[in-house]
C-alpha angles and dihedrals in degrees: 000000000000114000088237089061093057110124135192088252092061095053095043092049092048093053093044090051093046105046104056091051095043092045108029091165094052137294111274115246091231093063113105106226115199113255134178121246098234095188092053091047092234119194125212090258089053091054092049091051091048101044110020123083116231100224094176093064109103093355118139092198104049121077092172128069111257125186119185139188118195107227100148127195133251092275102031125038097196102065111121141209105228135203109187147156113255133178096338123053112248094016113114132200134186117244143152126245105208095167086237089138096063111125117251132180132189087253091062110110108254090011097164093048091049090048091053090048092049091051091048092049091050090052092050091047092052093050094048094048091049087052089052087056092049094053092046102253118151109263138163088258089062091046089055091051091052091048091049092052091048090051091050090052092055099039091103089062093060099033112131095013119127113247115255093229143335113259127187114208117197119185132138091210104086094204094050092044091050092048092052092046094048095048093047094045089051087062092053099260121142105237132198124188133219125178099208143010098268092051089048092055091049093049093049088066092058103029099042092201126205090219137014119212106191141172113245095224119041137148121274094005125019124223093250091057092048089050091051092051092049092050090052092051118095089209101046106025093104095057107109114236123207112194118205113207146165088195115100105259093231089063094055094076122209109026109229095159124092092228144357128229111199114216128256090047138180121236094240092051092052093048093045091054092046093050091047094051094044091049095050103047120139118258114279095044110088129174115252110259 
């Protein structure tokens, strides 16, 4: 959806979908709920400009526009309603930022409590975004469906051609994983999917990919840990690893990956990074012809 196509209906539906899930025992009276200034004749775009924070302005990490409104949930005040570009420049989707991708380590004070909160936030985020789908708001899930239909329409053009390379995609978010897979398959790559770090490690043994595109934070084993194990392996150390992350890169620490894909991402940025990494692999690692 273009930002110029944003209507009052979209914002009202997004807030109505968000609040009952985030606050099942009732919305606190202190929460400032976005409202239209009827006398001023405010449009939906006016409300977004007045109330939403433009997090992409001045950010070194974000290549996509990202507008956020802090609405919180009953356990965590910093969860946000998000309107952001994703995949295609100028096309916006609704999402939730639950801060469930913040890095944690066992040395973090209150680690177990933070882990439970992160898991809860991820669950709330998933329910709200599925509700967005149900009421017909533009979401990444819908973008994936459109991309999938487009890929089906052009399959006859690539039928019988050898894939350019074998790529393993590992992401615990099914919509993000599906978006990555669909975009890469549309370019002729052979794509394999894993839903967490341990599954990714297991699949590498059988798939022998030319490139791994992996989420930074995943259940059981995070992408950074998988990357470290690969780089220590005599057999797999030369496989390029592209880590996808919402975490500011400077907070990740020692950079073991060969490249970073900042989420949300644009299609052309993803493909440029993939082509760069596949074209600059050390000797001994060749793309599958």
